[in-house]
KEROZA-441092 format. One record per residue (C-alpha): residue in three letters; chain; x, y, z. Coordinates in nm, 2 decimals, decimal comma, always signed. Layout:
REM KEROZA-441092
ala	A	X	Y	Z
...
This chain:
REM KEROZA-441092
unk	A	+11,22	+13,16	+18,23
unk	A	+10,94	+13,11	+18,03
unk	A	+10,65	+13,25	+18,31
unk	A	+10,90	+13,56	+18,43
unk	A	+10,66	+13,82	+18,42
unk	A	+10,91	+14,08	+18,31
unk	A	+10,93	+13,81	+17,97
unk	A	+10,55	+13,82	+17,90
unk	A	+10,55	+14,28	+17,93
unk	A	+10,82	+14,24	+17,67
unk	A	+10,72	+14,05	+17,44
unk	A	+10,37	+14,20	+17,46
unk	A	+10,57	+14,60	+17,44
unk	A	+10,77	+14,44	+17,14
unk	A	+10,40	+14,29	+16,96
unk	A	+10,29	+14,63	+17,02
unk	A	+10,56	+14,78	+16,86
unk	A	+10,45	+14,60	+16,55
unk	A	+10,12	+14,64	+16,48
unk	A	+10,16	+15,02	+16,59
unk	A	+10,43	+15,06	+16,32
unk	A	+10,26	+14,82	+16,09
unk	A	+9,94	+15,04	+16,12
unk	A	+10,15	+15,43	+16,06
unk	A	+10,32	+15,23	+15,71
unk	A	+9,98	+15,16	+15,60
unk	A	+9,86	+15,52	+15,68
unk	A	+10,16	+15,63	+15,48
unk	A	+10,13	+15,38	+15,24
unk	A	+9,74	+15,48	+15,17
unk	A	+9,79	+15,85	+15,19
unk	A	+10,15	+15,83	+14,91
unk	A	+9,84	+15,65	+14,72
unk	A	+9,58	+16,00	+14,74
unk	A	+9,89	+16,20	+14,68
unk	A	+10,03	+16,08	+14,44
unk	A	+9,76	+15,82	+14,16
unk	A	+9,51	+15,91	+14,03
unk	A	+9,18	+15,88	+14,12
unk	A	+9,12	+15,49	+14,07
unk	A	+8,75	+15,45	+14,02
unk	A	+8,50	+15,72	+13,88
unk	A	+8,36	+15,96	+14,16
unk	A	+7,97	+16,08	+14,18
unk	A	+7,86	+16,47	+14,17
unk	A	+7,56	+16,66	+14,20
unk	A	+7,54	+16,77	+13,88
unk	A	+7,42	+17,12	+14,02
unk	A	+7,71	+17,15	+14,26
unk	A	+8,04	+17,04	+14,05
unk	A	+8,25	+17,05	+14,39
unk	A	+8,01	+16,87	+14,57
unk	A	+7,96	+16,46	+14,57
unk	A	+7,67	+16,23	+14,67
unk	A	+7,60	+15,90	+14,75
unk	A	+7,58	+15,67	+14,47
unk	A	+7,52	+15,35	+14,59
unk	A	+7,27	+15,23	+14,85
unk	A	+7,24	+14,83	+15,01
unk	A	+7,01	+14,65	+14,93
unk	A	+6,84	+14,39	+15,10
unk	A	+6,81	+14,16	+14,76
unk	A	+7,12	+14,25	+14,52
unk	A	+7,37	+14,36	+14,80
unk	A	+7,41	+14,71	+14,63
unk	A	+7,18	+14,91	+14,45
unk	A	+7,16	+15,28	+14,31
unk	A	+6,96	+15,49	+14,51
unk	A	+6,59	+15,57	+14,30
unk	A	+6,50	+15,90	+14,13
unk	A	+6,79	+16,07	+14,09
unk	A	+7,05	+16,19	+13,83
unk	A	+7,45	+16,22	+13,96
unk	A	+7,76	+16,35	+13,73
unk	A	+8,02	+16,07	+13,69
unk	A	+8,36	+16,21	+13,67
unk	A	+8,68	+15,94	+13,62
unk	A	+9,06	+16,12	+13,60
unk	A	+9,32	+15,95	+13,47
unk	A	+9,69	+16,04	+13,43
unk	A	+9,57	+16,45	+13,44
unk	A	+9,32	+16,38	+13,21
unk	A	+8,94	+16,35	+13,19
unk	A	+8,86	+15,99	+13,10
unk	A	+8,49	+16,12	+13,11
unk	A	+8,23	+16,28	+13,24
unk	A	+7,91	+16,16	+13,18
unk	A	+7,55	+16,16	+13,36
unk	A	+7,33	+15,87	+13,50
unk	A	+6,94	+15,89	+13,52
unk	A	+6,84	+15,69	+13,74
unk	A	+6,44	+15,69	+13,71
unk	A	+6,20	+15,62	+14,02
unk	A	+6,17	+15,21	+13,92
unk	A	+6,56	+15,20	+14,03
unk	A	+6,64	+15,18	+13,70
unk	A	+6,91	+15,38	+13,46
unk	A	+6,62	+15,57	+13,24
unk	A	+6,57	+15,46	+12,85
unk	A	+6,32	+15,55	+12,63
unk	A	+6,04	+15,36	+12,57
unk	A	+5,58	+15,25	+12,56
unk	A	+5,56	+15,11	+12,92
unk	A	+5,27	+14,95	+12,82
unk	A	+5,40	+14,76	+12,53
unk	A	+5,59	+14,42	+12,56
unk	A	+5,89	+14,42	+12,75
unk	A	+6,29	+14,38	+12,62
unk	A	+6,50	+14,31	+12,94
unk	A	+6,90	+14,39	+12,97
unk	A	+7,04	+14,22	+13,28
unk	A	+7,42	+14,25	+13,32
unk	A	+7,69	+14,39	+13,42
unk	A	+7,86	+14,78	+13,34
unk	A	+7,83	+14,70	+13,04
unk	A	+7,45	+14,68	+13,03
unk	A	+7,43	+15,01	+13,19
unk	A	+7,69	+15,23	+13,01
unk	A	+7,93	+15,33	+13,23
unk	A	+8,13	+15,62	+13,12
unk	A	+7,87	+15,70	+12,88
unk	A	+7,55	+15,91	+12,77
unk	A	+7,19	+15,82	+12,93
unk	A	+7,18	+15,83	+12,54
unk	A	+7,42	+15,65	+12,45
unk	A	+7,37	+15,27	+12,60
unk	A	+7,35	+14,96	+12,42
unk	A	+6,94	+14,94	+12,55
unk	A	+6,88	+15,30	+12,44
unk	A	+7,00	+15,20	+12,10
unk	A	+6,79	+14,86	+12,05
unk	A	+6,51	+15,06	+12,18
unk	A	+6,57	+15,36	+11,90
unk	A	+6,61	+15,05	+11,66
unk	A	+6,25	+14,93	+11,75
unk	A	+6,00	+14,93	+11,45
unk	A	+5,73	+14,94	+11,69
unk	A	+5,84	+15,10	+12,03
unk	A	+5,87	+14,85	+12,37
unk	A	+5,85	+14,83	+12,71
unk	A	+6,26	+14,84	+12,69
unk	A	+6,37	+14,82	+13,06
unk	A	+6,78	+14,85	+13,19
unk	A	+6,87	+14,65	+13,46
unk	A	+7,19	+14,65	+13,45
unk	A	+7,43	+14,82	+13,66
unk	A	+7,83	+14,83	+13,77
unk	A	+7,94	+14,51	+13,91
unk	A	+7,65	+14,27	+13,82
unk	A	+7,68	+13,90	+13,80
unk	A	+7,46	+13,63	+13,73
unk	A	+7,37	+13,60	+14,14
unk	A	+7,27	+13,95	+14,10
unk	A	+7,01	+13,81	+13,78
unk	A	+6,92	+13,52	+13,91
unk	A	+6,78	+13,61	+14,27
unk	A	+6,59	+13,96	+14,13
unk	A	+6,41	+13,71	+13,88
unk	A	+6,37	+13,45	+14,20
unk	A	+6,26	+13,73	+14,46
unk	A	+5,93	+13,91	+14,16
unk	A	+6,17	+14,22	+14,14
unk	A	+6,13	+14,23	+13,78
unk	A	+5,74	+14,15	+13,78
unk	A	+5,59	+14,51	+13,82
unk	A	+5,89	+14,64	+13,56
unk	A	+5,65	+14,39	+13,26
unk	A	+5,27	+14,47	+13,29
unk	A	+5,22	+14,35	+12,92
unk	A	+5,46	+14,02	+12,93
unk	A	+5,82	+14,05	+12,80
unk	A	+5,94	+13,98	+12,42
unk	A	+6,30	+13,87	+12,46
unk	A	+6,55	+13,91	+12,76
unk	A	+6,97	+13,98	+12,75
unk	A	+7,21	+13,97	+12,95
unk	A	+7,54	+14,14	+12,90
unk	A	+7,82	+13,87	+13,00
unk	A	+8,17	+13,85	+13,06
unk	A	+8,45	+13,57	+13,13
unk	A	+8,51	+13,76	+13,46
unk	A	+8,13	+13,70	+13,60
unk	A	+8,22	+13,35	+13,75
unk	A	+8,47	+13,56	+14,00
unk	A	+8,18	+13,79	+14,10
unk	A	+7,96	+13,52	+14,13
unk	A	+8,16	+13,30	+14,35
unk	A	+8,24	+13,63	+14,59
unk	A	+8,59	+13,74	+14,45
unk	A	+8,45	+14,08	+14,37
unk	A	+8,60	+14,33	+14,55
unk	A	+8,27	+14,60	+14,57
unk	A	+8,03	+14,32	+14,64
unk	A	+8,06	+14,19	+14,99
unk	A	+7,66	+14,11	+15,10
unk	A	+7,56	+14,03	+14,74
unk	A	+7,34	+13,71	+14,71
unk	A	+7,60	+13,41	+14,74
unk	A	+7,52	+13,08	+14,53
unk	A	+7,63	+12,74	+14,50
unk	A	+7,59	+12,49	+14,30
unk	A	+7,37	+12,19	+14,41
unk	A	+7,25	+11,94	+14,20
unk	A	+6,94	+11,87	+14,42
unk	A	+6,83	+12,17	+14,37
unk	A	+6,60	+12,40	+14,10
unk	A	+6,84	+12,47	+13,81
unk	A	+7,10	+12,30	+13,99
unk	A	+7,22	+12,67	+14,21
unk	A	+7,10	+12,69	+14,56
unk	A	+7,07	+13,11	+14,73
unk	A	+7,25	+13,07	+15,07
unk	A	+7,24	+13,44	+15,20
unk	A	+7,45	+13,69	+15,15
unk	A	+7,80	+13,67	+15,06
unk	A	+7,97	+13,79	+15,37
unk	A	+7,72	+13,93	+15,70
unk	A	+7,81	+14,20	+15,98
unk	A	+8,03	+14,24	+16,10
unk	A	+8,28	+14,06	+15,81
unk	A	+8,12	+14,27	+15,55
unk	A	+8,16	+14,57	+15,84
unk	A	+8,53	+14,46	+15,80
unk	A	+8,57	+14,43	+15,44
unk	A	+8,39	+14,73	+15,36
unk	A	+8,59	+14,93	+15,60
unk	A	+8,95	+14,73	+15,40
unk	A	+8,76	+14,90	+15,09
unk	A	+8,90	+15,26	+15,18
unk	A	+9,22	+15,20	+15,17
unk	A	+9,33	+15,21	+14,88
unk	A	+9,63	+14,96	+14,88
unk	A	+9,46	+14,70	+15,06
unk	A	+9,16	+14,73	+14,85
unk	A	+9,43	+14,70	+14,50
unk	A	+9,53	+14,40	+14,65
unk	A	+9,17	+14,27	+14,64
unk	A	+9,13	+14,39	+14,31
unk	A	+9,44	+14,20	+14,18
unk	A	+9,31	+13,91	+14,33
unk	A	+8,98	+13,93	+14,16
unk	A	+9,17	+13,96	+13,85
unk	A	+9,29	+13,62	+13,87
unk	A	+9,09	+13,44	+13,58
unk	A	+8,80	+13,20	+13,68
unk	A	+8,88	+12,83	+13,79
unk	A	+8,67	+12,57	+13,68
unk	A	+8,44	+12,53	+13,96
unk	A	+8,34	+12,92	+13,91
unk	A	+8,28	+12,83	+13,60
unk	A	+8,01	+12,60	+13,61
unk	A	+7,86	+12,86	+13,89
unk	A	+7,92	+13,08	+13,66
unk	A	+7,73	+12,86	+13,38
unk	A	+7,42	+12,73	+13,58
unk	A	+7,38	+13,03	+13,72
unk	A	+7,30	+13,13	+13,36
unk	A	+7,08	+12,87	+13,27
unk	A	+6,91	+12,91	+13,60
unk	A	+6,82	+13,29	+13,45
unk	A	+6,75	+13,15	+13,11
unk	A	+6,51	+12,92	+13,32
unk	A	+6,29	+13,17	+13,51
unk	A	+6,25	+13,42	+13,20
unk	A	+6,09	+13,13	+13,07
unk	A	+5,85	+12,99	+13,33
unk	A	+5,73	+13,37	+13,45
unk	A	+5,74	+13,53	+13,13
unk	A	+5,72	+13,26	+12,84
unk	A	+6,03	+13,44	+12,69
unk	A	+6,36	+13,35	+12,60
unk	A	+6,66	+13,48	+12,73
unk	A	+7,01	+13,57	+12,51
unk	A	+7,36	+13,55	+12,67
unk	A	+7,55	+13,84	+12,52
unk	A	+7,89	+13,73	+12,60
unk	A	+8,22	+13,95	+12,56
unk	A	+8,41	+13,67	+12,41
unk	A	+8,83	+13,65	+12,48
unk	A	+8,92	+13,40	+12,24
unk	A	+9,08	+13,21	+12,55
unk	A	+9,11	+12,84	+12,59
unk	A	+8,92	+12,85	+12,92
unk	A	+8,68	+13,10	+12,73
unk	A	+8,58	+12,86	+12,48
unk	A	+8,55	+12,58	+12,72
unk	A	+8,30	+12,78	+12,92
unk	A	+8,11	+12,84	+12,56
unk	A	+8,09	+12,46	+12,56
unk	A	+7,98	+12,43	+12,93
unk	A	+7,69	+12,69	+12,80
unk	A	+7,59	+12,52	+12,51
unk	A	+7,51	+12,18	+12,73
unk	A	+7,32	+12,35	+12,95
unk	A	+7,12	+12,44	+12,66
unk	A	+7,20	+12,85	+12,72
unk	A	+7,10	+13,04	+12,41
unk	A	+7,44	+13,28	+12,34
unk	A	+7,58	+13,48	+12,10
unk	A	+7,94	+13,58	+12,11
unk	A	+8,01	+13,98	+12,09
unk	A	+8,28	+13,92	+11,85
unk	A	+7,99	+13,84	+11,58
unk	A	+7,98	+14,28	+11,59
unk	A	+8,31	+14,34	+11,75
unk	A	+8,54	+14,14	+11,63
unk	A	+8,85	+14,05	+11,88
unk	A	+9,09	+14,25	+11,68
unk	A	+8,81	+14,57	+11,71
unk	A	+8,79	+14,62	+12,06
unk	A	+9,05	+14,85	+12,19
unk	A	+8,89	+15,07	+11,93
unk	A	+8,57	+15,04	+12,10
unk	A	+8,68	+15,13	+12,42
unk	A	+8,68	+15,40	+12,60
unk	A	+9,08	+15,48	+12,62
unk	A	+9,23	+15,42	+13,00
unk	A	+8,90	+15,29	+13,11
unk	A	+8,79	+15,00	+12,89
unk	A	+8,47	+15,00	+12,88
unk	A	+8,30	+15,04	+12,50
unk	A	+8,23	+15,33	+12,38
unk	A	+7,95	+15,51	+12,25
unk	A	+8,01	+15,36	+11,91
unk	A	+8,04	+15,06	+12,03
unk	A	+7,72	+15,06	+12,23
unk	A	+7,55	+15,15	+11,91
unk	A	+7,64	+14,82	+11,75
unk	A	+7,58	+14,64	+11,95
unk	A	+7,23	+14,80	+12,01
unk	A	+7,14	+14,74	+11,66
unk	A	+7,28	+14,42	+11,61
unk	A	+7,06	+14,32	+11,90
unk	A	+6,75	+14,48	+11,75
unk	A	+6,76	+14,34	+11,42
unk	A	+6,83	+13,97	+11,49
unk	A	+6,56	+13,97	+11,83
unk	A	+6,32	+14,31	+11,80
unk	A	+6,15	+14,21	+11,48
């Protein structure tokens, strides 16, 4: 009978065994991952103590996460038994990566992702540093890029006024380092960005986008953060993230860039140029056409690094730009916008 207590107990025991078995299988898979696979991402170490890992990310109420200010870390990444990169990241007291310049001069701002930040290269090898060194008159060059950031972080830090204190003598020009995948980031699909600022398309809101709070509040954010520490599950989330942005995500991406440009003009009376790593795909061309419709100023990276040269100017087994690629970009932007 369906109401038989013995039957219910048997079903409960089988359910418990299934859950327990799944947990054991997941634990074994995680252990195998750690034993058999290379470190999937960079690890961060104390430069003075080679084997001592340090905290490199901290929660940020506006942006979801950010680097701790006033710290230098050693970023080490290995793959297939060899070192992919072993570099230092110096974060100043302002929370930005160290970049030379005159803090009392008009500013040049670099927003965006790990390409703007300079993942995998030394402090003096980033695009903002190459740009700063190429200026005839030193400027207040600020690198606001960071690993995994998207246009939603840029819009948020402009909306809440976090940039204002960094530019006491105004802004000459701003740049945003952009990838086609930033549409997925802006939509909240990036596994690493569980509490970043969430925006939705809203024609009635300023710039056509509206801030609604973090992507995930507790306890969902805690659960997703825990999932990120289980390699097979994180890998599954990353596979889903790498699915190309759909039309709605591309629209959100485009509107956020338009909003960022409008905020830079309103606050600093300066232009913003989107430096887009175009990939030649039909969807990317549709996205760029939409930027043009919205009046967003953009330049294609292929103007200086053609598509057929991308692989040669990417860090092997990583994909981020090499020092040579950063140098090309920095010199190009200085020549075009730094006069």
